[in-house]
gemmi code that builds the backbone of each chain (N, CA, C; Angstrom):
import gemmi

chains = {
    "A": [
        ("ASP", (0.843, -1.191, 0.000), (0.000, 0.000, 0.000), (0.884, 1.249, 0.000)),
        ("GLN", (0.851, 1.984, -1.099), (1.723, 3.145, -1.257), (1.055, 4.331, -0.579)),
        ("GLN", (1.575, 4.747, 0.564), (0.962, 5.847, 1.297), (1.362, 7.211, 0.757)),
        ("VAL", (2.459, 7.258, 0.026), (2.900, 8.501, -0.613), (3.077, 8.189, -2.096)),
        ("LYS", (2.373, 8.939, -2.920), (2.347, 8.620, -4.346), (2.820, 9.791, -5.181)),
        ("GLN", (3.699, 9.492, -6.104), (4.103, 10.461, -7.114), (3.704, 9.841, -8.437)),
        ("ASN", (2.601, 10.303, -8.977), (1.979, 9.632, -10.120), (2.655, 9.918, -11.453)),
        ("SER", (3.514, 10.926, -11.486), (4.223, 11.219, -12.728), (5.654, 10.711, -12.613)),
        ("PRO", (5.995, 9.651, -13.331), (7.368, 9.137, -13.233), (8.394, 10.078, -13.857)),
        ("SER", (7.949, 10.914, -14.788), (8.906, 11.813, -15.419), (8.226, 13.112, -15.837)),
        ("LEU", (9.066, 14.142, -15.988), (8.578, 15.468, -16.353), (9.695, 16.176, -17.108)),
        ("SER", (9.335, 16.804, -18.218), (10.316, 17.549, -18.999), (9.877, 19.008, -19.072)),
        ("VAL", (10.803, 19.917, -18.755), (10.478, 21.348, -18.693), (11.599, 22.122, -19.361)),
        ("GLN", (11.240, 23.200, -20.027), (12.268, 24.044, -20.643), (12.949, 24.924, -19.603)),
        ("GLU", (14.213, 25.170, -19.822), (14.977, 26.059, -18.955), (14.271, 27.406, -18.836)),
        ("GLY", (14.190, 27.911, -17.608), (13.572, 29.203, -17.369), (12.094, 29.121, -17.029)),
        ("ARG", (11.482, 27.976, -17.358), (10.049, 27.813, -17.055), (9.868, 27.253, -15.648)),
        ("ILE", (8.616, 27.136, -15.248), (8.313, 26.583, -13.937), (8.198, 25.062, -14.018)),
        ("SER", (8.776, 24.377, -13.031), (8.590, 22.930, -12.886), (7.652, 22.707, -11.710)),
        ("ILE", (6.654, 21.888, -11.899), (5.717, 21.566, -10.818), (5.698, 20.061, -10.638)),
        ("LEU", (6.138, 19.633, -9.474), (6.143, 18.205, -9.159), (5.080, 17.953, -8.100)),
        ("ASN", (4.300, 16.919, -8.311), (3.153, 16.651, -7.445), (3.326, 15.394, -6.609)),
        ("CYS", (2.634, 15.395, -5.491), (2.711, 14.282, -4.552), (1.381, 14.174, -3.815)),
        ("ASP", (0.860, 12.980, -3.699), (-0.374, 12.738, -2.945), (-0.092, 11.748, -1.822)),
        ("TYR", (-0.807, 11.894, -0.734), (-0.624, 10.965, 0.371), (-1.981, 10.507, 0.896)),
        ("THR", (-1.978, 9.369, 1.551), (-3.241, 8.807, 2.025), (-3.333, 8.791, 3.551)),
        ("ASN", (-2.213, 8.817, 4.229), (-2.207, 8.700, 5.684), (-2.430, 10.076, 6.315)),
        ("SER", (-3.566, 10.264, 6.950), (-3.894, 11.571, 7.534), (-3.062, 11.868, 8.779)),
        ("MET", (-2.301, 10.892, 9.243), (-1.441, 11.124, 10.414), (-0.129, 11.823, 10.033)),
        ("PHE", (0.195, 11.853, 8.761), (1.417, 12.534, 8.336), (1.312, 14.015, 8.693)),
        ("ASP", (2.363, 14.550, 9.328), (2.326, 15.958, 9.689), (3.591, 16.708, 9.287)),
        ("TYR", (4.466, 16.041, 8.549), (5.707, 16.680, 8.121), (6.054, 16.112, 6.759)),
        ("PHE", (6.369, 17.028, 5.835), (6.569, 16.613, 4.451), (7.879, 17.206, 3.928)),
        ("LEU", (8.590, 16.427, 3.146), (9.916, 16.839, 2.700), (10.091, 16.481, 1.231)),
        ("TRP", (10.956, 17.219, 0.589), (11.367, 16.897, -0.778), (12.879, 16.672, -0.787)),
        ("TYR", (13.270, 15.607, -1.483), (14.676, 15.292, -1.661), (14.955, 15.204, -3.150)),
        ("LYS", (16.192, 15.527, -3.513), (16.640, 15.451, -4.895), (17.759, 14.421, -4.969)),
        ("LYS", (17.755, 13.635, -6.025), (18.788, 12.601, -6.154), (19.384, 12.618, -7.557)),
        ("TYR", (20.707, 12.775, -7.601), (21.451, 12.610, -8.846), (21.928, 11.172, -8.941)),
        ("PRO", (22.186, 10.672, -10.151), (22.699, 9.308, -10.298), (23.980, 9.085, -9.499)),
        ("ALA", (24.090, 7.932, -8.888), (25.273, 7.524, -8.132), (25.537, 8.402, -6.905)),
        ("GLU", (24.532, 9.147, -6.477), (24.659, 9.919, -5.245), (23.480, 9.617, -4.347)),
        ("GLY", (23.641, 9.873, -3.050), (22.510, 9.742, -2.156), (21.579, 10.930, -2.294)),
        ("PRO", (20.326, 10.785, -1.885), (19.381, 11.915, -1.942), (19.863, 13.068, -1.075)),
        ("THR", (19.567, 14.286, -1.507), (19.883, 15.475, -0.712), (18.609, 16.243, -0.411)),
        ("PHE", (18.529, 16.750, 0.787), (17.350, 17.471, 1.253), (17.177, 18.788, 0.505)),
        ("LEU", (15.935, 19.078, 0.121), (15.642, 20.327, -0.581), (14.871, 21.297, 0.307)),
        ("ILE", (13.708, 20.859, 0.736), (12.807, 21.754, 1.443), (11.772, 20.926, 2.190)),
        ("SER", (11.243, 21.485, 3.260), (10.232, 20.759, 4.033), (9.075, 21.685, 4.390)),
        ("ILE", (7.990, 21.083, 4.837), (6.841, 21.858, 5.288), (6.111, 21.073, 6.362)),
        ("SER", (5.684, 21.765, 7.395), (4.911, 21.098, 8.434), (3.425, 21.273, 8.140)),
        ("SER", (2.622, 20.457, 8.790), (1.183, 20.476, 8.523), (0.500, 21.739, 9.038)),
        ("ILE", (1.224, 22.550, 9.811), (0.609, 23.783, 10.318), (0.754, 24.928, 9.306)),
        ("LYS", (1.473, 24.671, 8.229), (1.648, 25.677, 7.181), (1.034, 25.174, 5.883)),
        ("ASP", (0.819, 26.100, 4.944), (0.374, 25.659, 3.628), (1.365, 26.048, 2.533)),
        ("LYS", (2.424, 26.747, 2.923), (3.425, 27.146, 1.938), (4.751, 27.367, 2.645)),
        ("ASN", (5.822, 26.947, 1.973), (7.164, 27.242, 2.465), (8.056, 27.506, 1.260)),
        ("GLU", (8.844, 28.561, 1.381), (9.636, 29.018, 0.247), (11.112, 29.053, 0.614)),
        ("ASP", (11.954, 28.653, -0.325), (13.393, 28.728, -0.119), (14.036, 28.979, -1.480)),
        ("GLY", (14.299, 30.244, -1.747), (14.908, 30.585, -3.031), (14.002, 30.241, -4.194)),
        ("ARG", (14.501, 29.430, -5.109), (13.706, 29.060, -6.287), (12.690, 27.961, -5.990)),
        ("PHE", (12.739, 27.406, -4.809), (11.899, 26.261, -4.463), (10.774, 26.676, -3.509)),
        ("THR", (9.555, 26.281, -3.854), (8.397, 26.528, -2.998), (7.602, 25.240, -2.892)),
        ("VAL", (7.225, 24.889, -1.678), (6.371, 23.719, -1.482), (5.014, 24.203, -0.985)),
        ("PHE", (3.971, 23.661, -1.581), (2.593, 23.970, -1.201), (1.948, 22.718, -0.634)),
        ("LEU", (1.196, 22.903, 0.443), (0.512, 21.773, 1.065), (-0.985, 22.043, 1.112)),
        ("ASN", (-1.760, 21.122, 0.592), (-3.224, 21.186, 0.651), (-3.690, 19.994, 1.469)),
        ("LYS", (-3.907, 20.234, 2.752), (-4.223, 19.128, 3.662), (-5.571, 18.489, 3.346)),
        ("SER", (-6.531, 19.291, 2.959), (-7.857, 18.717, 2.694), (-7.804, 17.758, 1.502)),
        ("ALA", (-6.949, 18.069, 0.547), (-6.810, 17.203, -0.629), (-5.715, 16.168, -0.448)),
        ("LYS", (-4.993, 16.252, 0.657), (-3.850, 15.373, 0.912), (-2.891, 15.430, -0.285)),
        ("HIS", (-2.521, 16.639, -0.615), (-1.707, 16.865, -1.799), (-0.647, 17.915, -1.498)),
        ("LEU", (0.554, 17.658, -1.995), (1.571, 18.697, -1.940), (2.276, 18.792, -3.279)),
        ("SER", (2.848, 19.955, -3.515), (3.544, 20.161, -4.775), (4.818, 20.962, -4.522)),
        ("LEU", (5.780, 20.724, -5.374), (7.053, 21.450, -5.352), (7.137, 22.263, -6.633)),
        ("HIS", (7.321, 23.573, -6.472), (7.481, 24.459, -7.618), (8.934, 24.916, -7.688)),
        ("ILE", (9.504, 24.824, -8.866), (10.869, 25.292, -9.085), (10.804, 26.390, -10.144)),
        ("VAL", (11.162, 27.609, -9.738), (11.102, 28.742, -10.653), (12.337, 29.633, -10.497)),
        ("PRO", (13.082, 29.956, -11.543), (12.998, 29.307, -12.847), (13.767, 27.992, -12.849)),
        ("SER", (13.380, 27.095, -13.691), (14.067, 25.805, -13.772), (15.411, 25.979, -14.473)),
        ("GLN", (16.395, 25.241, -13.992), (17.747, 25.301, -14.554), (18.190, 23.890, -14.935)),
        ("PRO", (19.093, 23.771, -15.898), (19.558, 22.427, -16.300), (20.100, 21.606, -15.131)),
        ("GLY", (20.735, 22.257, -14.167), (21.257, 21.548, -12.994), (20.182, 20.974, -12.092)),
        ("ASP", (18.931, 21.356, -12.347), (17.818, 20.804, -11.562), (17.419, 19.410, -12.064)),
        ("SER", (17.956, 18.999, -13.184), (17.623, 17.684, -13.738), (18.090, 16.598, -12.767)),
        ("ALA", (17.138, 15.853, -12.238), (17.415, 14.855, -11.200), (16.110, 14.112, -10.927)),
        ("VAL", (16.176, 13.161, -10.022), (14.961, 12.501, -9.541), (14.555, 13.163, -8.226)),
        ("TYR", (13.291, 13.537, -8.129), (12.772, 14.213, -6.946), (11.851, 13.271, -6.177)),
        ("PHE", (12.137, 13.131, -4.887), (11.327, 12.267, -4.026), (10.564, 13.121, -3.028)),
        ("CYS", (9.308, 12.819, -2.899), (8.465, 13.379, -1.863), (8.509, 12.403, -0.682)),
        ("ALA", (8.521, 12.923, 0.541), (8.546, 12.055, 1.716), (7.664, 12.645, 2.802)),
        ("ALA", (7.202, 11.791, 3.691), (6.312, 12.240, 4.763), (6.620, 11.475, 6.033)),
        ("SER", (6.289, 12.101, 7.160), (6.495, 11.419, 8.434), (5.393, 11.790, 9.414)),
        ("VAL", (5.310, 10.999, 10.454), (4.394, 11.251, 11.570), (5.233, 11.688, 12.748)),
        ("GLY", (4.840, 12.765, 13.396), (5.584, 13.201, 14.567), (6.467, 14.403, 14.338)),
        ("GLY", (6.455, 14.912, 13.120), (7.143, 16.187, 12.885), (8.651, 16.134, 12.795)),
        ("THR", (9.187, 14.967, 12.592), (10.640, 14.885, 12.442), (10.968, 14.119, 11.157)),
        ("ALA", (12.246, 14.026, 10.893), (12.678, 13.295, 9.694), (12.893, 11.822, 9.989)),
        ("SER", (12.329, 11.353, 11.085), (12.450, 9.924, 11.398), (11.424, 9.110, 10.628)),
        ("LYS", (11.813, 7.916, 10.266), (10.904, 6.949, 9.648), (10.117, 7.588, 8.509)),
        ("LEU", (10.823, 8.093, 7.529), (10.189, 8.730, 6.392), (9.552, 7.699, 5.473)),
        ("THR", (8.392, 8.054, 4.946), (7.750, 7.271, 3.897), (7.936, 8.039, 2.602)),
        ("PHE", (8.610, 7.427, 1.646), (8.954, 8.098, 0.401), (7.993, 7.705, -0.712)),
        ("GLY", (7.819, 8.611, -1.663), (7.178, 8.281, -2.922), (8.199, 7.600, -3.828)),
        ("THR", (7.751, 7.208, -5.015), (8.619, 6.478, -5.930), (9.467, 7.389, -6.805)),
        ("GLY", (9.248, 8.693, -6.703), (10.113, 9.639, -7.400), (9.586, 10.098, -8.739)),
        ("THR", (9.970, 11.306, -9.116), (9.680, 11.872, -10.438), (10.994, 12.343, -11.040)),
        ("ARG", (11.272, 11.859, -12.244), (12.507, 12.267, -12.918), (12.239, 13.557, -13.683)),
        ("LEU", (12.912, 14.630, -13.281), (12.768, 15.925, -13.949), (13.925, 16.139, -14.900)),
        ("GLN", (13.574, 16.500, -16.116), (14.601, 16.869, -17.096), (14.348, 18.296, -17.530)),
        ("VAL", (15.343, 19.138, -17.338), (15.233, 20.531, -17.765), (16.040, 20.687, -19.037)),
        ("THR", (15.334, 21.038, -20.095), (15.980, 21.125, -21.414), (16.337, 22.570, -21.750)),
        ("LEU", (17.337, 22.695, -22.604), (17.801, 24.033, -22.999), (16.851, 24.686, -23.999)),
    ],
    "B": [
        ("LYS", (33.177, 19.224, 6.490), (33.318, 17.991, 7.256), (32.935, 16.810, 6.385)),
        ("ALA", (33.440, 15.630, 6.739), (33.189, 14.450, 5.937), (31.709, 14.091, 5.987)),
        ("GLY", (31.234, 13.540, 4.855), (29.837, 13.145, 4.777), (29.629, 11.752, 5.325)),
        ("VAL", (28.473, 11.195, 5.026), (28.140, 9.837, 5.439), (28.892, 8.864, 4.530)),
        ("THR", (29.594, 7.941, 5.136), (30.397, 6.986, 4.373), (29.821, 5.584, 4.503)),
        ("GLN", (29.589, 4.956, 3.356), (29.053, 3.608, 3.351), (30.046, 2.672, 2.661)),
        ("THR", (30.231, 1.513, 3.248), (31.084, 0.496, 2.633), (30.432, -0.873, 2.760)),
        ("PRO", (30.633, -1.766, 1.784), (31.263, -1.490, 0.493), (30.297, -0.756, -0.436)),
        ("ARG", (30.768, -0.195, -1.493), (29.892, 0.499, -2.444), (29.143, -0.496, -3.347)),
        ("TYR", (29.794, -1.558, -3.703), (29.174, -2.572, -4.558), (29.537, -3.954, -4.033)),
        ("LEU", (28.592, -4.859, -4.109), (28.895, -6.233, -3.764), (27.914, -7.182, -4.425)),
        ("ILE", (28.421, -8.378, -4.689), (27.617, -9.424, -5.322), (27.632, -10.644, -4.407)),
        ("LYS", (26.449, -11.138, -4.122), (26.301, -12.320, -3.279), (25.390, -13.309, -3.993)),
        ("THR", (25.363, -14.530, -3.475), (24.443, -15.528, -4.009), (23.351, -15.814, -2.992)),
        ("ARG", (22.256, -16.360, -3.488), (21.123, -16.683, -2.621), (21.565, -17.542, -1.445)),
        ("GLY", (21.033, -17.246, -0.283), (21.351, -18.015, 0.902), (22.500, -17.458, 1.728)),
        ("GLN", (23.335, -16.635, 1.090), (24.431, -16.033, 1.834), (23.930, -14.906, 2.730)),
        ("GLN", (24.820, -14.372, 3.528), (24.475, -13.219, 4.341), (25.442, -12.084, 4.009)),
        ("VAL", (25.015, -10.864, 4.342), (25.822, -9.704, 4.012), (25.769, -8.697, 5.152)),
        ("THR", (26.870, -8.004, 5.365), (26.931, -6.926, 6.355), (27.383, -5.651, 5.669)),
        ("LEU", (26.612, -4.590, 5.867), (26.917, -3.287, 5.295), (27.245, -2.320, 6.431)),
        ("SER", (28.157, -1.410, 6.150), (28.624, -0.503, 7.192), (28.336, 0.951, 6.843)),
        ("CYS", (28.120, 1.744, 7.871), (27.794, 3.155, 7.680), (28.473, 3.985, 8.770)),
        ("SER", (29.239, 4.982, 8.353), (29.823, 5.932, 9.305), (29.112, 7.262, 9.134)),
        ("PRO", (28.411, 7.730, 10.168), (27.642, 8.979, 10.033), (28.563, 10.194, 10.073)),
        ("ILE", (27.976, 11.327, 9.792), (28.684, 12.592, 9.928), (29.052, 12.776, 11.400)),
        ("SER", (30.249, 13.291, 11.636), (30.708, 13.482, 13.003), (29.710, 14.336, 13.791)),
        ("GLY", (29.334, 13.830, 14.959), (28.379, 14.551, 15.794), (26.947, 14.099, 15.629)),
        ("HIS", (26.655, 13.381, 14.543), (25.294, 12.869, 14.335), (25.132, 11.570, 15.105)),
        ("ARG", (24.066, 11.491, 15.877), (23.850, 10.287, 16.671), (22.724, 9.410, 16.137)),
        ("SER", (21.959, 9.932, 15.185), (20.864, 9.153, 14.607), (21.292, 8.606, 13.246)),
        ("VAL", (21.097, 7.317, 13.071), (21.414, 6.667, 11.794), (20.199, 5.871, 11.328)),
        ("SER", (19.804, 6.096, 10.085), (18.675, 5.373, 9.502), (19.144, 4.608, 8.277)),
        ("TRP", (18.437, 3.541, 7.983), (18.727, 2.740, 6.791), (17.477, 2.668, 5.919)),
        ("TYR", (17.698, 2.782, 4.615), (16.617, 2.688, 3.645), (17.031, 1.756, 2.515)),
        ("GLN", (16.039, 1.058, 1.953), (16.259, 0.216, 0.790), (15.619, 0.899, -0.414)),
        ("GLN", (16.382, 1.039, -1.486), (15.824, 1.616, -2.708), (15.799, 0.579, -3.816)),
        ("THR", (14.606, 0.326, -4.339), (14.426, -0.549, -5.493), (13.646, 0.210, -6.556)),
        ("PRO", (13.794, -0.174, -7.828), (13.156, 0.593, -8.908), (11.648, 0.737, -8.755)),
        ("GLY", (10.972, -0.317, -8.336), (9.523, -0.231, -8.277), (8.966, 0.338, -6.983)),
        ("GLN", (9.722, 0.272, -5.926), (9.210, 0.650, -4.600), (9.758, 1.962, -4.078)),
        ("GLY", (10.713, 2.549, -4.750), (11.293, 3.771, -4.194), (12.118, 3.461, -2.963)),
        ("LEU", (12.192, 4.441, -2.058), (12.957, 4.248, -0.825), (12.030, 3.743, 0.271)),
        ("GLN", (12.431, 2.650, 0.895), (11.626, 2.106, 1.981), (12.445, 2.064, 3.261)),
        ("PHE", (11.835, 2.521, 4.338), (12.501, 2.622, 5.627), (12.744, 1.244, 6.224)),
        ("LEU", (13.983, 1.009, 6.632), (14.341, -0.253, 7.278), (14.338, -0.105, 8.797)),
        ("PHE", (15.228, 0.718, 9.311), (15.277, 0.978, 10.749), (16.084, 2.233, 11.042)),
        ("GLU", (15.921, 2.700, 12.294), (16.628, 3.884, 12.757), (17.248, 3.567, 14.113)),
        ("TYR", (18.485, 3.997, 14.280), (19.182, 3.821, 15.545), (19.567, 5.175, 16.114)),
        ("PHE", (19.501, 5.243, 17.422), (19.909, 6.453, 18.133), (20.546, 6.008, 19.442)),
        ("SER", (21.754, 6.473, 19.680), (22.486, 6.099, 20.896), (22.444, 4.594, 21.138)),
        ("GLU", (22.778, 3.845, 20.109), (22.929, 2.378, 20.165), (21.608, 1.634, 20.348)),
        ("THR", (20.482, 2.343, 20.278), (19.170, 1.708, 20.459), (18.359, 1.839, 19.186)),
        ("GLN", (17.668, 0.759, 18.836), (16.781, 0.842, 17.677), (15.549, 1.625, 18.078)),
        ("ARG", (15.310, 2.738, 17.408), (14.219, 3.625, 17.791), (12.977, 3.408, 16.933)),
        ("ASN", (13.171, 3.032, 15.689), (12.059, 2.774, 14.782), (12.415, 1.608, 13.886)),
        ("LYS", (11.391, 0.914, 13.426), (11.627, -0.224, 12.550), (10.564, -0.230, 11.463)),
        ("GLY", (10.974, -0.525, 10.248), (10.047, -0.614, 9.128), (9.488, -2.014, 8.993)),
        ("ASN", (8.750, -2.237, 7.899), (8.072, -3.514, 7.689), (8.924, -4.470, 6.861)),
        ("PHE", (10.019, -4.882, 7.407), (10.889, -5.838, 6.747), (10.987, -7.096, 7.607)),
        ("PRO", (11.248, -8.246, 6.959), (11.337, -9.492, 7.752), (12.548, -9.486, 8.678)),
        ("GLY", (12.525, -10.420, 9.604), (13.578, -10.506, 10.603), (14.954, -10.809, 10.041)),
        ("ARG", (15.022, -11.180, 8.750), (16.339, -11.417, 8.129), (17.157, -10.120, 8.066)),
        ("PHE", (16.464, -9.013, 8.162), (17.121, -7.711, 8.140), (17.330, -7.242, 9.573)),
        ("SER", (18.558, -6.985, 9.924), (18.848, -6.531, 11.281), (19.927, -5.462, 11.234)),
        ("GLY", (20.079, -4.779, 12.333), (21.095, -3.744, 12.378), (21.580, -3.543, 13.792)),
        ("ARG", (22.577, -2.694, 13.908), (23.054, -2.298, 15.215), (23.830, -1.003, 15.082)),
        ("GLN", (23.997, -0.346, 16.217), (24.775, 0.886, 16.238), (25.781, 0.789, 17.375)),
        ("PHE", (26.964, 1.278, 17.103), (28.040, 1.210, 18.079), (28.139, 2.524, 18.859)),
        ("SER", (28.964, 2.514, 19.875), (29.066, 3.689, 20.752), (29.604, 4.919, 20.017)),
        ("ASN", (30.311, 4.707, 18.917), (30.812, 5.857, 18.146), (29.821, 6.279, 17.053)),
        ("SER", (28.604, 5.766, 17.134), (27.480, 6.056, 16.219), (27.580, 5.340, 14.882)),
        ("ARG", (28.682, 4.688, 14.601), (28.749, 3.879, 13.376), (27.693, 2.790, 13.434)),
        ("SER", (27.178, 2.440, 12.266), (26.100, 1.455, 12.241), (26.396, 0.381, 11.199)),
        ("GLU", (25.875, -0.773, 11.438), (25.935, -1.871, 10.478), (24.533, -2.429, 10.285)),
        ("MET", (24.265, -2.894, 9.070), (23.053, -3.669, 8.871), (23.428, -5.012, 8.268)),
        ("ASN", (22.669, -6.005, 8.605), (22.943, -7.373, 8.180), (21.700, -7.947, 7.531)),
        ("VAL", (21.898, -8.652, 6.440), (20.800, -9.377, 5.813), (21.238, -10.842, 5.729)),
        ("SER", (20.459, -11.705, 6.333), (20.798, -13.126, 6.315), (19.938, -13.845, 5.281)),
        ("THR", (20.382, -15.012, 4.898), (19.650, -15.865, 3.952), (19.135, -15.031, 2.773)),
        ("LEU", (20.063, -14.478, 2.038), (19.718, -13.549, 0.962), (18.793, -14.177, -0.067)),
        ("GLU", (17.866, -13.344, -0.543), (16.946, -13.725, -1.610), (17.187, -12.792, -2.804)),
        ("LEU", (16.745, -13.256, -3.987), (16.935, -12.445, -5.192), (16.332, -11.047, -5.024)),
        ("GLY", (15.196, -10.994, -4.350), (14.492, -9.726, -4.164), (15.199, -8.749, -3.242)),
        ("ASP", (16.275, -9.186, -2.611), (17.030, -8.281, -1.735), (18.002, -7.415, -2.545)),
        ("SER", (18.114, -7.704, -3.829), (18.965, -6.870, -4.687), (18.423, -5.448, -4.683)),
        ("ALA", (19.255, -4.503, -4.269), (18.782, -3.127, -4.106), (19.961, -2.233, -3.772)),
        ("LEU", (19.673, -0.943, -3.722), (20.623, 0.041, -3.201), (20.244, 0.285, -1.742)),
        ("TYR", (21.169, 0.074, -0.842), (20.911, 0.287, 0.576), (21.553, 1.611, 0.983)),
        ("LEU", (20.715, 2.511, 1.440), (21.150, 3.854, 1.772), (21.130, 4.059, 3.279)),
        ("CYS", (22.180, 4.661, 3.763), (22.279, 5.034, 5.159), (22.172, 6.551, 5.237)),
        ("ALA", (21.538, 7.030, 6.293), (21.407, 8.475, 6.474), (21.638, 8.811, 7.937)),
        ("SER", (22.278, 9.936, 8.186), (22.461, 10.373, 9.566), (21.838, 11.743, 9.760)),
        ("SER", (21.528, 12.054, 10.983), (20.923, 13.359, 11.274), (21.238, 13.776, 12.702)),
        ("LEU", (21.146, 15.083, 12.906), (21.247, 15.631, 14.248), (19.918, 15.426, 14.952)),
        ("GLU", (19.950, 15.261, 16.212), (18.717, 15.156, 16.959), (18.149, 16.553, 17.152)),
        ("ALA", (16.882, 16.717, 16.858), (16.282, 18.045, 16.976), (14.816, 17.885, 17.308)),
        ("GLY", (14.174, 18.991, 17.596), (12.775, 18.944, 17.956), (11.856, 18.865, 16.761)),
        ("ARG", (10.565, 18.904, 17.021), (9.593, 18.806, 15.936), (9.722, 19.984, 14.983)),
        ("PHE", (9.632, 19.690, 13.722), (9.605, 20.682, 12.651), (10.839, 21.576, 12.614)),
        ("THR", (11.899, 21.185, 13.255), (13.072, 22.047, 13.251), (14.142, 21.590, 12.286)),
        ("THR", (13.981, 20.444, 11.741), (14.965, 20.015, 10.756), (14.324, 19.050, 9.780)),
        ("GLY", (14.795, 19.065, 8.558), (14.293, 18.085, 7.605), (15.427, 17.316, 7.007)),
        ("GLU", (16.601, 17.553, 7.543), (17.767, 17.034, 6.849), (18.196, 15.675, 7.340)),
        ("LEU", (18.003, 14.710, 6.477), (18.722, 13.460, 6.587), (19.878, 13.583, 5.612)),
        ("PHE", (21.072, 13.316, 6.063), (22.235, 13.354, 5.179), (22.512, 11.916, 4.732)),
        ("PHE", (22.324, 11.673, 3.464), (22.453, 10.323, 2.938), (23.869, 10.053, 2.428)),
        ("GLY", (24.288, 8.793, 2.583), (25.492, 8.338, 1.926), (25.189, 7.979, 0.481)),
        ("GLU", (26.203, 7.522, -0.234), (26.025, 7.177, -1.643), (25.412, 5.799, -1.833)),
        ("GLY", (25.360, 5.024, -0.762), (24.687, 3.739, -0.833), (25.616, 2.569, -1.096)),
        ("SER", (25.122, 1.396, -0.749), (25.792, 0.135, -1.063), (24.871, -0.624, -2.001)),
        ("ARG", (25.365, -0.896, -3.199), (24.529, -1.605, -4.172), (24.781, -3.100, -4.062)),
        ("LEU", (23.748, -3.810, -3.651), (23.824, -5.256, -3.460), (23.135, -5.964, -4.612)),
        ("THR", (23.836, -6.898, -5.206), (23.248, -7.762, -6.238), (23.268, -9.184, -5.724)),
        ("VAL", (22.110, -9.821, -5.730), (21.994, -11.215, -5.288), (21.731, -12.086, -6.506)),
        ("LEU", (22.610, -13.047, -6.730), (22.486, -13.933, -7.905), (21.951, -15.305, -7.516)),
    ],
}
model = gemmi.Model(1)
for chain_id, residues in chains.items():
    chain = gemmi.Chain(chain_id)
    for i, (resn, *xyz) in enumerate(residues, 1):
        res = gemmi.Residue()
        res.name, res.seqid = resn, gemmi.SeqId(i, " ")
        for name, pos in zip(("N", "CA", "C"), xyz):
            atom = gemmi.Atom()
            atom.name, atom.element = name, gemmi.Element(name[0])
            atom.pos, atom.b_iso = gemmi.Position(*pos), 0.0
            res.add_atom(atom)
        chain.add_residue(res)
    model.add_chain(chain)
structure = gemmi.Structure()
structure.add_model(model)
structure.setup_entities()
């Protein structure tokens, strides 16, 4: 049972445009959500997080939106750059920490010139 | 400072064998977590150790075990290997912090296990 779902396995966006990566979850106990980026042959690296008490968190070009009623979150990257090409994982936890994360299956983003 | 170090990076085993993977966390990090990454399942949580105690455990069979030493280094062991255990095993360390104050798990590059 996949409690965190990333329904788009891949996404292609032109450089300079907005990239929107989506994530849905089913467990209403999740109260902390994170995005990680992974390049080939490297471990995932933390991008941005949001707690359930907020609906938006921004960090530079990256913004995460949380819609609790829809159990949906999204990551916006503006503007997209070629170096953003990677696999993006959505993750969630119960208890507000990065312990015992439940990850989605990832979305491969390709930013084209 | 040095990142999370995992050894070995690659290994090949046959069914029925056992394997031990090692993880050295970032200096000062006392929490170590292990995740299994497979193409169809993404990253799945195995277990988390803090101060030599297992604090959380995922839904994996008892063939998967781990431990943490007093210097925070951790090992995980898989016994009686099956073909389906072929995966990238990722270790992550983190600082202990309160709720909503950190999102950073620092991941190593992983140990890629192939079971033949």
